[in-house]
CHARMM internal coordinates of N, CA and C (Angstrom, degrees):
IC EDIT
DIST 1 N 1 CA 1.4515
DIST 1 CA 1 C 1.5247
ANGL 1 N 1 CA 1 C 110.62
DIST 1 C 2 N 1.3483
ANGL 1 CA 1 C 2 N 117.19
DIHE 1 N 1 CA 1 C 2 N -45.12
DIST 2 N 2 CA 1.4670
ANGL 1 C 2 N 2 CA 120.05
DIHE 1 CA 1 C 2 N 2 CA -179.02
DIST 2 CA 2 C 1.5202
ANGL 2 N 2 CA 2 C 111.78
DIHE 1 C 2 N 2 CA 2 C -61.97
DIST 2 C 3 N 1.3261
ANGL 2 CA 2 C 3 N 117.01
DIHE 2 N 2 CA 2 C 3 N -40.82
DIST 3 N 3 CA 1.4677
ANGL 2 C 3 N 3 CA 120.71
DIHE 2 CA 2 C 3 N 3 CA -179.36
DIST 3 CA 3 C 1.5249
ANGL 3 N 3 CA 3 C 110.32
DIHE 2 C 3 N 3 CA 3 C -59.60
DIST 3 C 4 N 1.3137
ANGL 3 CA 3 C 4 N 116.72
DIHE 3 N 3 CA 3 C 4 N -39.46
DIST 4 N 4 CA 1.4596
ANGL 3 C 4 N 4 CA 120.92
DIHE 3 CA 3 C 4 N 4 CA 178.70
DIST 4 CA 4 C 1.5239
ANGL 4 N 4 CA 4 C 111.84
DIHE 3 C 4 N 4 CA 4 C -64.03
DIST 4 C 5 N 1.3285
ANGL 4 CA 4 C 5 N 116.71
DIHE 4 N 4 CA 4 C 5 N -29.21
DIST 5 N 5 CA 1.4655
ANGL 4 C 5 N 5 CA 121.63
DIHE 4 CA 4 C 5 N 5 CA 179.63
DIST 5 CA 5 C 1.5225
ANGL 5 N 5 CA 5 C 111.78
DIHE 4 C 5 N 5 CA 5 C -89.64
DIST 5 C 6 N 1.3287
ANGL 5 CA 5 C 6 N 117.87
DIHE 5 N 5 CA 5 C 6 N -2.52
DIST 6 N 6 CA 1.4566
ANGL 5 C 6 N 6 CA 121.12
DIHE 5 CA 5 C 6 N 6 CA -178.44
DIST 6 CA 6 C 1.5141
ANGL 6 N 6 CA 6 C 113.50
DIHE 5 C 6 N 6 CA 6 C 79.43
DIST 6 C 7 N 1.3475
ANGL 6 CA 6 C 7 N 116.81
DIHE 6 N 6 CA 6 C 7 N 24.69
DIST 7 N 7 CA 1.4653
ANGL 6 C 7 N 7 CA 122.48
DIHE 6 CA 6 C 7 N 7 CA -177.33
DIST 7 CA 7 C 1.5259
ANGL 7 N 7 CA 7 C 109.85
DIHE 6 C 7 N 7 CA 7 C -104.90
DIST 7 C 8 N 1.3279
ANGL 7 CA 7 C 8 N 116.00
DIHE 7 N 7 CA 7 C 8 N 135.10
DIST 8 N 8 CA 1.4651
ANGL 7 C 8 N 8 CA 122.05
DIHE 7 CA 7 C 8 N 8 CA 177.29
DIST 8 CA 8 C 1.5301
ANGL 8 N 8 CA 8 C 109.14
DIHE 7 C 8 N 8 CA 8 C -121.54
DIST 8 C 9 N 1.3237
ANGL 8 CA 8 C 9 N 116.57
DIHE 8 N 8 CA 8 C 9 N 147.14
DIST 9 N 9 CA 1.4612
ANGL 8 C 9 N 9 CA 120.45
DIHE 8 CA 8 C 9 N 9 CA 173.09
DIST 9 CA 9 C 1.5235
ANGL 9 N 9 CA 9 C 107.11
DIHE 8 C 9 N 9 CA 9 C -75.49
DIST 9 C 10 N 1.3239
ANGL 9 CA 9 C 10 N 115.56
DIHE 9 N 9 CA 9 C 10 N 123.40
DIST 10 N 10 CA 1.4573
ANGL 9 C 10 N 10 CA 122.28
DIHE 9 CA 9 C 10 N 10 CA -176.61
DIST 10 CA 10 C 1.5271
ANGL 10 N 10 CA 10 C 111.16
DIHE 9 C 10 N 10 CA 10 C -94.76
DIST 10 C 11 N 1.3393
ANGL 10 CA 10 C 11 N 117.02
DIHE 10 N 10 CA 10 C 11 N -39.74
DIST 11 N 11 CA 1.4632
ANGL 10 C 11 N 11 CA 121.31
DIHE 10 CA 10 C 11 N 11 CA -176.58
DIST 11 CA 11 C 1.5209
ANGL 11 N 11 CA 11 C 109.68
DIHE 10 C 11 N 11 CA 11 C -158.16
DIST 11 C 12 N 1.3297
ANGL 11 CA 11 C 12 N 116.62
DIHE 11 N 11 CA 11 C 12 N 139.45
DIST 12 N 12 CA 1.4618
ANGL 11 C 12 N 12 CA 123.08
DIHE 11 CA 11 C 12 N 12 CA 170.36
DIST 12 CA 12 C 1.5187
ANGL 12 N 12 CA 12 C 106.75
DIHE 11 C 12 N 12 CA 12 C -133.75
DIST 12 C 13 N 1.3226
ANGL 12 CA 12 C 13 N 116.51
DIHE 12 N 12 CA 12 C 13 N 125.54
DIST 13 N 13 CA 1.4556
ANGL 12 C 13 N 13 CA 120.97
DIHE 12 CA 12 C 13 N 13 CA 178.37
DIST 13 CA 13 C 1.5167
ANGL 13 N 13 CA 13 C 110.35
DIHE 12 C 13 N 13 CA 13 C -137.68
DIST 13 C 14 N 1.3128
ANGL 13 CA 13 C 14 N 116.82
DIHE 13 N 13 CA 13 C 14 N 138.17
DIST 14 N 14 CA 1.4617
ANGL 13 C 14 N 14 CA 122.47
DIHE 13 CA 13 C 14 N 14 CA 179.63
DIST 14 CA 14 C 1.5190
ANGL 14 N 14 CA 14 C 108.70
DIHE 13 C 14 N 14 CA 14 C -100.38
DIST 14 C 15 N 1.3279
ANGL 14 CA 14 C 15 N 116.37
DIHE 14 N 14 CA 14 C 15 N 138.90
DIST 15 N 15 CA 1.4595
ANGL 14 C 15 N 15 CA 121.90
DIHE 14 CA 14 C 15 N 15 CA 179.20
DIST 15 CA 15 C 1.5274
ANGL 15 N 15 CA 15 C 110.07
DIHE 14 C 15 N 15 CA 15 C -62.19
DIST 15 C 16 N 1.3054
ANGL 15 CA 15 C 16 N 116.83
DIHE 15 N 15 CA 15 C 16 N 130.78
DIST 16 N 16 CA 1.4647
ANGL 15 C 16 N 16 CA 122.27
DIHE 15 CA 15 C 16 N 16 CA -178.10
DIST 16 CA 16 C 1.5312
ANGL 16 N 16 CA 16 C 111.89
DIHE 15 C 16 N 16 CA 16 C -62.42
DIST 16 C 17 N 1.3374
ANGL 16 CA 16 C 17 N 116.75
DIHE 16 N 16 CA 16 C 17 N -35.77
DIST 17 N 17 CA 1.4619
ANGL 16 C 17 N 17 CA 121.04
DIHE 16 CA 16 C 17 N 17 CA -175.80
DIST 17 CA 17 C 1.5284
ANGL 17 N 17 CA 17 C 114.19
DIHE 16 C 17 N 17 CA 17 C -94.98
DIST 17 C 18 N 1.3313
ANGL 17 CA 17 C 18 N 117.43
DIHE 17 N 17 CA 17 C 18 N -11.83
DIST 18 N 18 CA 1.4619
ANGL 17 C 18 N 18 CA 120.61
DIHE 17 CA 17 C 18 N 18 CA -178.15
DIST 18 CA 18 C 1.5275
ANGL 18 N 18 CA 18 C 108.77
DIHE 17 C 18 N 18 CA 18 C -149.05
DIST 18 C 19 N 1.3080
ANGL 18 CA 18 C 19 N 116.84
DIHE 18 N 18 CA 18 C 19 N 98.86
DIST 19 N 19 CA 1.4684
ANGL 18 C 19 N 19 CA 121.50
DIHE 18 CA 18 C 19 N 19 CA -174.64
DIST 19 CA 19 C 1.5237
ANGL 19 N 19 CA 19 C 113.41
DIHE 18 C 19 N 19 CA 19 C -66.67
DIST 19 C 20 N 1.3400
ANGL 19 CA 19 C 20 N 117.57
DIHE 19 N 19 CA 19 C 20 N -7.53
DIST 20 N 20 CA 1.4587
ANGL 19 C 20 N 20 CA 120.64
DIHE 19 CA 19 C 20 N 20 CA 176.47
DIST 20 CA 20 C 1.5286
ANGL 20 N 20 CA 20 C 111.80
DIHE 19 C 20 N 20 CA 20 C -86.33
DIST 20 C 21 N 1.3374
ANGL 20 CA 20 C 21 N 116.61
DIHE 20 N 20 CA 20 C 21 N -6.36
DIST 21 N 21 CA 1.4665
ANGL 20 C 21 N 21 CA 121.29
DIHE 20 CA 20 C 21 N 21 CA 178.99
DIST 21 CA 21 C 1.5261
ANGL 21 N 21 CA 21 C 109.27
DIHE 20 C 21 N 21 CA 21 C -108.27
DIST 21 C 22 N 1.3257
ANGL 21 CA 21 C 22 N 114.79
DIHE 21 N 21 CA 21 C 22 N 144.84
DIST 22 N 22 CA 1.4595
ANGL 21 C 22 N 22 CA 119.23
DIHE 21 CA 21 C 22 N 22 CA -179.29
DIST 22 CA 22 C 1.5184
ANGL 22 N 22 CA 22 C 110.24
DIHE 21 C 22 N 22 CA 22 C -149.46
DIST 22 C 23 N 1.3085
ANGL 22 CA 22 C 23 N 114.86
DIHE 22 N 22 CA 22 C 23 N 160.44
DIST 23 N 23 CA 1.4549
ANGL 22 C 23 N 23 CA 122.28
DIHE 22 CA 22 C 23 N 23 CA 170.91
DIST 23 CA 23 C 1.5189
ANGL 23 N 23 CA 23 C 106.62
DIHE 22 C 23 N 23 CA 23 C -115.75
DIST 23 C 24 N 1.3147
ANGL 23 CA 23 C 24 N 115.38
DIHE 23 N 23 CA 23 C 24 N 128.26
DIST 24 N 24 CA 1.4596
ANGL 23 C 24 N 24 CA 120.85
DIHE 23 CA 23 C 24 N 24 CA 178.91
DIST 24 CA 24 C 1.5202
ANGL 24 N 24 CA 24 C 107.88
DIHE 23 C 24 N 24 CA 24 C -127.62
DIST 24 C 25 N 1.3213
ANGL 24 CA 24 C 25 N 116.12
DIHE 24 N 24 CA 24 C 25 N 130.42
DIST 25 N 25 CA 1.4621
ANGL 24 C 25 N 25 CA 121.12
DIHE 24 CA 24 C 25 N 25 CA 178.04
DIST 25 CA 25 C 1.5227
ANGL 25 N 25 CA 25 C 108.55
DIHE 24 C 25 N 25 CA 25 C -123.39
DIST 25 C 26 N 1.3130
ANGL 25 CA 25 C 26 N 114.82
DIHE 25 N 25 CA 25 C 26 N 134.88
DIST 26 N 26 CA 1.4541
ANGL 25 C 26 N 26 CA 121.38
DIHE 25 CA 25 C 26 N 26 CA 177.19
DIST 26 CA 26 C 1.5151
ANGL 26 N 26 CA 26 C 109.07
DIHE 25 C 26 N 26 CA 26 C -116.10
DIST 26 C 27 N 1.3077
ANGL 26 CA 26 C 27 N 116.28
DIHE 26 N 26 CA 26 C 27 N 153.75
DIST 27 N 27 CA 1.4516
ANGL 26 C 27 N 27 CA 122.10
DIHE 26 CA 26 C 27 N 27 CA 176.48
DIST 27 CA 27 C 1.5211
ANGL 27 N 27 CA 27 C 107.57
DIHE 26 C 27 N 27 CA 27 C -124.42
DIST 27 C 28 N 1.3284
ANGL 27 CA 27 C 28 N 116.09
DIHE 27 N 27 CA 27 C 28 N 129.51
DIST 28 N 28 CA 1.4527
ANGL 27 C 28 N 28 CA 118.84
DIHE 27 CA 27 C 28 N 28 CA 179.66
DIST 28 CA 28 C 1.5108
ANGL 28 N 28 CA 28 C 111.38
DIHE 27 C 28 N 28 CA 28 C -177.50
DIST 28 C 29 N 1.3248
ANGL 28 CA 28 C 29 N 115.97
DIHE 28 N 28 CA 28 C 29 N -169.40
DIST 29 N 29 CA 1.4578
ANGL 28 C 29 N 29 CA 120.61
DIHE 28 CA 28 C 29 N 29 CA 180.00
DIST 29 CA 29 C 1.5333
ANGL 29 N 29 CA 29 C 111.30
DIHE 28 C 29 N 29 CA 29 C -58.25
DIST 29 C 30 N 1.3065
ANGL 29 CA 29 C 30 N 115.30
DIHE 29 N 29 CA 29 C 30 N 142.70
DIST 30 N 30 CA 1.4638
ANGL 29 C 30 N 30 CA 121.60
DIHE 29 CA 29 C 30 N 30 CA -175.64
DIST 30 CA 30 C 1.5297
ANGL 30 N 30 CA 30 C 111.77
DIHE 29 C 30 N 30 CA 30 C -55.14
DIST 30 C 31 N 1.3022
ANGL 30 CA 30 C 31 N 115.66
DIHE 30 N 30 CA 30 C 31 N 130.85
DIST 31 N 31 CA 1.4693
ANGL 30 C 31 N 31 CA 126.41
DIHE 30 CA 30 C 31 N 31 CA 173.86
DIST 31 CA 31 C 1.5308
ANGL 31 N 31 CA 31 C 115.96
DIHE 30 C 31 N 31 CA 31 C 71.28
DIST 31 C 32 N 1.3245
ANGL 31 CA 31 C 32 N 119.98
DIHE 31 N 31 CA 31 C 32 N -2.28
DIST 32 N 32 CA 1.4624
ANGL 31 C 32 N 32 CA 120.46
DIHE 31 CA 31 C 32 N 32 CA -178.05
DIST 32 CA 32 C 1.5261
ANGL 32 N 32 CA 32 C 110.66
DIHE 31 C 32 N 32 CA 32 C -59.82
DIST 32 C 33 N 1.3233
ANGL 32 CA 32 C 33 N 117.47
DIHE 32 N 32 CA 32 C 33 N -59.10
DIST 33 N 33 CA 1.4687
ANGL 32 C 33 N 33 CA 119.88
DIHE 32 CA 32 C 33 N 33 CA -178.82
DIST 33 CA 33 C 1.5203
ANGL 33 N 33 CA 33 C 112.29
DIHE 32 C 33 N 33 CA 33 C -73.33
DIST 33 C 34 N 1.3101
ANGL 33 CA 33 C 34 N 117.22
DIHE 33 N 33 CA 33 C 34 N -34.72
DIST 34 N 34 CA 1.4722
ANGL 33 C 34 N 34 CA 120.04
DIHE 33 CA 33 C 34 N 34 CA 178.48
DIST 34 CA 34 C 1.5299
ANGL 34 N 34 CA 34 C 109.62
DIHE 33 C 34 N 34 CA 34 C -56.68
DIST 34 C 35 N 1.3147
ANGL 34 CA 34 C 35 N 116.40
DIHE 34 N 34 CA 34 C 35 N -45.54
DIST 35 N 35 CA 1.4631
ANGL 34 C 35 N 35 CA 119.98
DIHE 34 CA 34 C 35 N 35 CA -179.57
DIST 35 CA 35 C 1.5212
ANGL 35 N 35 CA 35 C 111.92
DIHE 34 C 35 N 35 CA 35 C -65.20
DIST 35 C 36 N 1.3211
ANGL 35 CA 35 C 36 N 117.34
DIHE 35 N 35 CA 35 C 36 N -36.10
DIST 36 N 36 CA 1.4663
ANGL 35 C 36 N 36 CA 120.26
DIHE 35 CA 35 C 36 N 36 CA 178.13
DIST 36 CA 36 C 1.5238
ANGL 36 N 36 CA 36 C 110.72
DIHE 35 C 36 N 36 CA 36 C -68.07
DIST 36 C 37 N 1.3373
ANGL 36 CA 36 C 37 N 116.89
DIHE 36 N 36 CA 36 C 37 N -46.10
DIST 37 N 37 CA 1.4676
ANGL 36 C 37 N 37 CA 120.69
DIHE 36 CA 36 C 37 N 37 CA -175.93
DIST 37 CA 37 C 1.5255
ANGL 37 N 37 CA 37 C 113.32
DIHE 36 C 37 N 37 CA 37 C -73.39
DIST 37 C 38 N 1.3217
ANGL 37 CA 37 C 38 N 118.77
DIHE 37 N 37 CA 37 C 38 N -22.26
DIST 38 N 38 CA 1.4714
ANGL 37 C 38 N 38 CA 120.47
DIHE 37 CA 37 C 38 N 38 CA -177.72
DIST 38 CA 38 C 1.5213
ANGL 38 N 38 CA 38 C 113.10
DIHE 37 C 38 N 38 CA 38 C -103.28
DIST 38 C 39 N 1.3130
ANGL 38 CA 38 C 39 N 118.60
DIHE 38 N 38 CA 38 C 39 N -4.44
DIST 39 N 39 CA 1.4568
ANGL 38 C 39 N 39 CA 122.20
DIHE 38 CA 38 C 39 N 39 CA -179.61
DIST 39 CA 39 C 1.5286
ANGL 39 N 39 CA 39 C 109.39
DIHE 38 C 39 N 39 CA 39 C -84.41
DIST 39 C 40 N 1.3478
ANGL 39 CA 39 C 40 N 118.00
DIHE 39 N 39 CA 39 C 40 N 119.50
DIST 40 N 40 CA 1.4716
ANGL 39 C 40 N 40 CA 120.21
DIHE 39 CA 39 C 40 N 40 CA -179.48
DIST 40 CA 40 C 1.5335
ANGL 40 N 40 CA 40 C 113.38
DIHE 39 C 40 N 40 CA 40 C -58.53
DIST 40 C 41 N 1.3282
ANGL 40 CA 40 C 41 N 117.38
DIHE 40 N 40 CA 40 C 41 N -27.89
DIST 41 N 41 CA 1.4641
ANGL 40 C 41 N 41 CA 120.48
DIHE 40 CA 40 C 41 N 41 CA -178.75
DIST 41 CA 41 C 1.5272
ANGL 41 N 41 CA 41 C 112.18
DIHE 40 C 41 N 41 CA 41 C -71.62
DIST 41 C 42 N 1.3332
ANGL 41 CA 41 C 42 N 118.08
DIHE 41 N 41 CA 41 C 42 N -26.14
DIST 42 N 42 CA 1.4678
ANGL 41 C 42 N 42 CA 120.39
DIHE 41 CA 41 C 42 N 42 CA -179.93
DIST 42 CA 42 C 1.5362
ANGL 42 N 42 CA 42 C 112.48
DIHE 41 C 42 N 42 CA 42 C -97.15
DIST 42 C 43 N 1.3256
ANGL 42 CA 42 C 43 N 116.71
DIHE 42 N 42 CA 42 C 43 N -1.88
DIST 43 N 43 CA 1.4702
ANGL 42 C 43 N 43 CA 120.30
DIHE 42 CA 42 C 43 N 43 CA -178.95
DIST 43 CA 43 C 1.5325
ANGL 43 N 43 CA 43 C 112.75
DIHE 42 C 43 N 43 CA 43 C -54.41
DIST 43 C 44 N 1.3475
ANGL 43 CA 43 C 44 N 120.16
DIHE 43 N 43 CA 43 C 44 N -45.70
DIST 44 N 44 CA 1.4734
ANGL 43 C 44 N 44 CA 119.08
DIHE 43 CA 43 C 44 N 44 CA 179.54
DIST 44 CA 44 C 1.5358
ANGL 44 N 44 CA 44 C 112.95
DIHE 43 C 44 N 44 CA 44 C -61.20
DIST 44 C 45 N 1.3182
ANGL 44 CA 44 C 45 N 117.37
DIHE 44 N 44 CA 44 C 45 N -35.55
DIST 45 N 45 CA 1.4616
ANGL 44 C 45 N 45 CA 121.01
DIHE 44 CA 44 C 45 N 45 CA 179.60
DIST 45 CA 45 C 1.5226
ANGL 45 N 45 CA 45 C 110.18
DIHE 44 C 45 N 45 CA 45 C -68.85
DIST 45 C 46 N 1.3260
ANGL 45 CA 45 C 46 N 116.35
DIHE 45 N 45 CA 45 C 46 N -42.96
DIST 46 N 46 CA 1.4624
ANGL 45 C 46 N 46 CA 121.45
DIHE 45 CA 45 C 46 N 46 CA 179.87
DIST 46 CA 46 C 1.5290
ANGL 46 N 46 CA 46 C 110.27
DIHE 45 C 46 N 46 CA 46 C -64.63
DIST 46 C 47 N 1.3210
ANGL 46 CA 46 C 47 N 116.57
DIHE 46 N 46 CA 46 C 47 N -43.84
DIST 47 N 47 CA 1.4678
ANGL 46 C 47 N 47 CA 120.29
DIHE 46 CA 46 C 47 N 47 CA 178.88
DIST 47 CA 47 C 1.5284
ANGL 47 N 47 CA 47 C 111.41
DIHE 46 C 47 N 47 CA 47 C -64.68
DIST 47 C 48 N 1.3252
ANGL 47 CA 47 C 48 N 117.50
DIHE 47 N 47 CA 47 C 48 N -34.72
DIST 48 N 48 CA 1.4705
ANGL 47 C 48 N 48 CA 120.85
DIHE 47 CA 47 C 48 N 48 CA 178.69
DIST 48 CA 48 C 1.5263
ANGL 48 N 48 CA 48 C 111.16
DIHE 47 C 48 N 48 CA 48 C -64.95
DIST 48 C 49 N 1.3461
ANGL 48 CA 48 C 49 N 116.68
DIHE 48 N 48 CA 48 C 49 N -23.61
DIST 49 N 49 CA 1.4658
ANGL 48 C 49 N 49 CA 120.18
DIHE 48 CA 48 C 49 N 49 CA 178.60
DIST 49 CA 49 C 1.5247
ANGL 49 N 49 CA 49 C 112.15
DIHE 48 C 49 N 49 CA 49 C -81.42
DIST 49 C 50 N 1.3564
ANGL 49 CA 49 C 50 N 116.58
DIHE 49 N 49 CA 49 C 50 N -5.71
DIST 50 N 50 CA 1.4588
ANGL 49 C 50 N 50 CA 120.41
DIHE 49 CA 49 C 50 N 50 CA 178.20
DIST 50 CA 50 C 1.5166
ANGL 50 N 50 CA 50 C 114.43
DIHE 49 C 50 N 50 CA 50 C 110.44
DIST 50 C 51 N 1.3281
ANGL 50 CA 50 C 51 N 117.84
DIHE 50 N 50 CA 50 C 51 N -6.15
DIST 51 N 51 CA 1.4649
ANGL 50 C 51 N 51 CA 120.25
DIHE 50 CA 50 C 51 N 51 CA -179.76
DIST 51 CA 51 C 1.5221
ANGL 51 N 51 CA 51 C 110.00
DIHE 50 C 51 N 51 CA 51 C -70.64
DIST 51 C 52 N 1.3342
ANGL 51 CA 51 C 52 N 116.39
DIHE 51 N 51 CA 51 C 52 N 137.56
DIST 52 N 52 CA 1.4589
ANGL 51 C 52 N 52 CA 122.40
DIHE 51 CA 51 C 52 N 52 CA 177.04
DIST 52 CA 52 C 1.5249
ANGL 52 N 52 CA 52 C 107.48
DIHE 51 C 52 N 52 CA 52 C -111.05
DIST 52 C 53 N 1.3317
ANGL 52 CA 52 C 53 N 116.24
DIHE 52 N 52 CA 52 C 53 N 114.85
DIST 53 N 53 CA 1.4618
ANGL 52 C 53 N 53 CA 120.65
DIHE 52 CA 52 C 53 N 53 CA -177.37
DIST 53 CA 53 C 1.5255
ANGL 53 N 53 CA 53 C 113.06
DIHE 52 C 53 N 53 CA 53 C -70.73
DIST 53 C 54 N 1.3301
ANGL 53 CA 53 C 54 N 116.66
DIHE 53 N 53 CA 53 C 54 N -35.57
DIST 54 N 54 CA 1.4669
ANGL 53 C 54 N 54 CA 119.75
DIHE 53 CA 53 C 54 N 54 CA -177.81
DIST 54 CA 54 C 1.5183
ANGL 54 N 54 CA 54 C 109.83
DIHE 53 C 54 N 54 CA 54 C -59.96
DIST 54 C 55 N 1.3203
ANGL 54 CA 54 C 55 N 116.34
DIHE 54 N 54 CA 54 C 55 N 122.07
DIST 55 N 55 CA 1.4618
ANGL 54 C 55 N 55 CA 121.55
DIHE 54 CA 54 C 55 N 55 CA -179.92
DIST 55 CA 55 C 1.5138
ANGL 55 N 55 CA 55 C 113.63
DIHE 54 C 55 N 55 CA 55 C 86.24
DIST 55 C 56 N 1.3282
ANGL 55 CA 55 C 56 N 118.10
DIHE 55 N 55 CA 55 C 56 N -0.52
DIST 56 N 56 CA 1.4725
ANGL 55 C 56 N 56 CA 120.89
DIHE 55 CA 55 C 56 N 56 CA -178.82
DIST 56 CA 56 C 1.5282
ANGL 56 N 56 CA 56 C 111.05
DIHE 55 C 56 N 56 CA 56 C -81.25
DIST 56 C 57 N 1.2980
ANGL 56 CA 56 C 57 N 115.24
DIHE 56 N 56 CA 56 C 57 N 143.24
DIST 57 N 57 CA 1.4579
ANGL 56 C 57 N 57 CA 122.36
DIHE 56 CA 56 C 57 N 57 CA 172.00
DIST 57 CA 57 C 1.5234
ANGL 57 N 57 CA 57 C 106.36
DIHE 56 C 57 N 57 CA 57 C -118.06
DIST 57 C 58 N 1.3154
ANGL 57 CA 57 C 58 N 116.66
DIHE 57 N 57 CA 57 C 58 N 108.88
DIST 58 N 58 CA 1.4490
ANGL 57 C 58 N 58 CA 120.73
DIHE 57 CA 57 C 58 N 58 CA -178.10
DIST 58 CA 58 C 1.5233
ANGL 58 N 58 CA 58 C 107.51
DIHE 57 C 58 N 58 CA 58 C -102.03
DIST 58 C 59 N 1.3231
ANGL 58 CA 58 C 59 N 115.45
DIHE 58 N 58 CA 58 C 59 N 115.59
DIST 59 N 59 CA 1.4666
ANGL 58 C 59 N 59 CA 121.07
DIHE 58 CA 58 C 59 N 59 CA -175.64
DIST 59 CA 59 C 1.5169
ANGL 59 N 59 CA 59 C 110.32
DIHE 58 C 59 N 59 CA 59 C -131.48
DIST 59 C 60 N 1.3341
ANGL 59 CA 59 C 60 N 115.30
DIHE 59 N 59 CA 59 C 60 N 167.53
DIST 60 N 60 CA 1.4632
ANGL 59 C 60 N 60 CA 121.39
DIHE 59 CA 59 C 60 N 60 CA 177.74
DIST 60 CA 60 C 1.5182
ANGL 60 N 60 CA 60 C 108.32
DIHE 59 C 60 N 60 CA 60 C -122.15
DIST 60 C 61 N 1.3287
ANGL 60 CA 60 C 61 N 115.21
DIHE 60 N 60 CA 60 C 61 N 141.22
DIST 61 N 61 CA 1.4659
ANGL 60 C 61 N 61 CA 122.10
DIHE 60 CA 60 C 61 N 61 CA 178.45
DIST 61 CA 61 C 1.5166
ANGL 61 N 61 CA 61 C 108.26
DIHE 60 C 61 N 61 CA 61 C -131.13
DIST 61 C 62 N 1.3135
ANGL 61 CA 61 C 62 N 116.93
DIHE 61 N 61 CA 61 C 62 N 146.09
DIST 62 N 62 CA 1.4544
ANGL 61 C 62 N 62 CA 121.66
DIHE 61 CA 61 C 62 N 62 CA 177.69
DIST 62 CA 62 C 1.5132
ANGL 62 N 62 CA 62 C 109.95
DIHE 61 C 62 N 62 CA 62 C -116.30
DIST 62 C 63 N 1.3235
ANGL 62 CA 62 C 63 N 116.17
DIHE 62 N 62 CA 62 C 63 N 144.61
DIST 63 N 63 CA 1.4592
ANGL 62 C 63 N 63 CA 121.28
DIHE 62 CA 62 C 63 N 63 CA 178.13
DIST 63 CA 63 C 1.5126
ANGL 63 N 63 CA 63 C 109.28
DIHE 62 C 63 N 63 CA 63 C -83.28
END
COOR INIT
IC SEED 1 N 1 CA 1 C
IC BUILD
């Protein structure tokens, strides 16, 4: 699905002290994933993929 949207996984890192926490960074067209992750209507789809919203910080960065 991400490839179709032009999104690539940029970085995945697991917390050294808590293996249940991770940092994931994606690279792609501006606002594509941000809009998916912050839209209440797509929340069930995102959660079905394994994403846990509790404790998540969803941010946008520009190069």
